[in-house]
N, C-alpha and C positions, 0 to 999 in steps of 0.2 A: 559582436553581440555579447552582452553579459549573460550570466546565468541568473535565473529568478526562481525562487522556491518559496512557497507559503508554508509556514511552520509556526508552532507555538501560538495557537489561537488564530490561525490563518493570517498571521502578519506576513506581508510580502517582503522578502529579503533579497537584495541584489548583490551578487558577488562578481567581481572582475579581477583577473590576474591574482587569484587566490586571496583577495581581500574583500571584506564586507564594505560595500560602498553606500548602501542605503538600507534602512530598516523601517518598515511601515508600522502602523498601529495595530495591536492585537484586538481581537473581538472578545476574548475572555480574560479574566484576571488570574484564574487558578486552574491548573490541570493536575489531577491526582497522579497521573503517570510520571510527569516530569518533577513533581514534588518528591515522589518515591525514589526515582532513579538519580536525579540531579540535585535534589534539595531546593528546587525553585519554589519559593513560597508565594511569590507574586510575579505574574508575567508582565514585565515592563520592557520597553525598547532596549534598555541596557542588558537585561537578562536574555533577550532574544539574540542580540548581537554576540554576547558571550557564548551562548550555546552554539551558534553558527560557527564561531571561531574555534570552538572545541571540536566540532565535526570536521572542519578543515584540517586542524592540527592532528587529530587522532585517526581520521579515516582518509585524509587526502581528498575529501569531497571537493569537486569542482577544480581539481588540479591534476597534473600528470602523474602525481604520486598516489592516485586513488587505490585504496586497499579493497580488493574484491573478495577477500576471504575473511569476512566478519562473522563473529559468533552470534548466537541467539541474543536478541535485544530484549524481547518480552516473550513469555511462554506462548501467548496466543496473539500473534500479529499476522498480517496478510502474508508477509514473506515466509514466516515460520510455518504457516499452514500449507502454503504451496510447496515448501521444501519437503515436508512430510508427505504430501500427496505424490510428489515425484518419487520419493524413496519407496513408497508402498505400491506404486502402480495405479493409484486411483486416477491420476492424470499422466499424460505422456509429454507434455511440455507446458511452458508458461509464457505469457506475454506481459511484460512489465516495463517500467521506465527506469533509466539510470542517468545520472548526471554525466555529462561528457559524451553521451552516446544516444540518448533518446530512447525510442522503443526497441526493446531487446526480446528475442525469442531464445529460450534455453530449456533443455531438459536436464541440466546439471543442478542438483539440489543445493550444492554449496554456492554456486554462482547466484542463483535467485535469492538466496539468503544474504550473500555478500553485497549484492547491489541494493537490496531493499531494507536491510536491517535498520538503518536510521535515516532513511529518506522520507521526506514529507511530501507535500503537494508540489511536485516539480511542474512549473509553469512553462519555462523554456530553458534550453541549454544549447551550448555550441559544441561542435565536435572537438574532442581531445584525443589525438591519435593514440597516445599511450593507453588511455582507458579503452578505446575501441580495440586495440591490439590485445589487451589483457582479456577482454571479453571473448574475443575470437580464440585465444589460446585455451580458454576454459570451455569451449564448445558452445558459445553463444553466437547468435546471428543478430547483428545490428541492422535494423530494417532500413534506415536512412543514414548511412555513415557520412554522407556529404553535408547534410544539414543538421543531423542529430534531431530530426523531427520527432514529435510525440504524437503518435496516432495508433491507439490500441486496436481500432477496427482494421486498419491496414496490417497490423501485426497478426491478428487472428487469421486474416485471409492468407497472408504469407505462410503462417504456420501450417494451415491446411494444405497449401500448395507443396509444402515440404513433406507431407505425408502424415502429419499428426491428426489424430481423431478425437483425443480427449484433452482439451485445452483449458487451462485456467488463465484468466485475464483480469487485470485490475483496471477499474474505471473510476472517474470522479463525477460523472454527471449522467442523467437519464438519456440524453440525446445519443451519446456514444453507446450506451448499453442497448438502446433500441436498434441502432445500426448493427451492432454485433449479433443480436438475436436474428436479424434478417440474414446475415452472412451464415449463421449457424444453420438456419433452415435451407438456405440456397445450396450450401455445400454438403449438407448431411453429416456434419460433425457435432460433437457434444462439447458445449462450452460451459464452464463454471465461471460466472461473472461475480467478481468480488468488488464491492464499492467501498472506497476509502476516501479520506479527506473530504468529508461532506458537510462540515460544520456550517459553511456559508450558504448551503442550498435553502431555497424557500420551501414552505410547507407543500406547495403544489409540486415542486420538483421532487421532494422526498416521496410524496405519494406516488408519482410516476416511477421513481427509481425502485421502490419496494416491490412493484409489480414485475420488474425486469431482472432482478439480481438474485443470486443464490445465497450470498453472504454479504452483510453490510456491517461496517464498523459503526459503533455508536458515536465516535469522536466526541465533540461537545454539542451535538445537535439535539435540541429539545424536541424538534419535529420527529426525528427518528424515535426517540424515547416515547413520544406520545402515540405514534402511529404503528410501530412495529408489532407484528404478531409472529414471533419466532417459533420454529420447531425445536431449536436448541440455542442455548446461550453459553458462552464462555466468558468469564470475567464479569465484574459488576461495576467497576469504575469507568473504564473505557472498554465496554464489552464488544465482542463479535457476536452477531446474530445470524443463525442459519435460517433461511426462509423456505428452502426446498429440501427434499430428501437428499439430493446430491450434496448440497451444502452441509447438511447435518452429518452425513457420512464423513466428509472431509474434516469437520471439527472434531468428531469423535476419534477419528484416526490420529489426529494431532494429539489428543488427550492421552493416547496410549504411549506416546514418546516422552511425556513430561515425567521427569524423575522424581519430583516432589509428590506427596499424596494428593489425590484428586477426589473431590466429592461429586458423585453422580446421584441425582435425585430427580423426582418428578414433582412439578409444581407449576402453577400459572406463571407465565412469562410475559413481559420481562421482569427481572428482579433488579431493582435499582435503589440501593440504600442511599438516602438523601445526602448523608454526610460525605459520600464518596464521589458525587457527581461534579463535573467541572462547573465553574461559575464565571 
């Protein structure tokens, strides 16, 4: 089974044996984040292929040489926010996905950042024993090591079984978020649900999602920008929006760790300068 990840405008990219074997068409032409970091002025199939090859070469993504100790990629990303949450005790574990392992539970701040720093929408992956071993050595629990399945709800249930009560989890659709809220109620745990990789969701799906999550990334979704009513926002190009008090506390805690100056102000949200939005 190959590895499949959606990235750079939700283009579906297939990797096998450490090589990019197929690149789908992107949904957007320009992303301010990848322009700023990688100088990508137009998202083309060639640019997507080159970026995936960069991730394979630099991070060992989808290979047995996977680097699980990756530094901060953006100040306010999902993995960075969870890393800070673990450091400060706002959460006691995380449930995320990693190439070569699938769903992973960890309370190691460095590991959640290392796995998530430059990962996009992981669709499917196959087990890579070296990656799974590396995760285990760093205190991570791979939920399905035989298939490397991606199942955030199963991850939350397993995390609760392991004794965790303050759990952060990443999801990409409202159906999974709804299932997790049911598990939260059933087991009496507290779950911060962070929605990412949501560019391709319909307006109806985004409407449902916003009722279920604590934090949502703006990605390139016009529906999120139109519908979101955040309690807090970080960033203006690819923003993170906090929709609940728990989400707001997590974003503000992250802001404390940012070494560069931070503006904190009150104003109607969202704030979305037109020239900074993906197209």
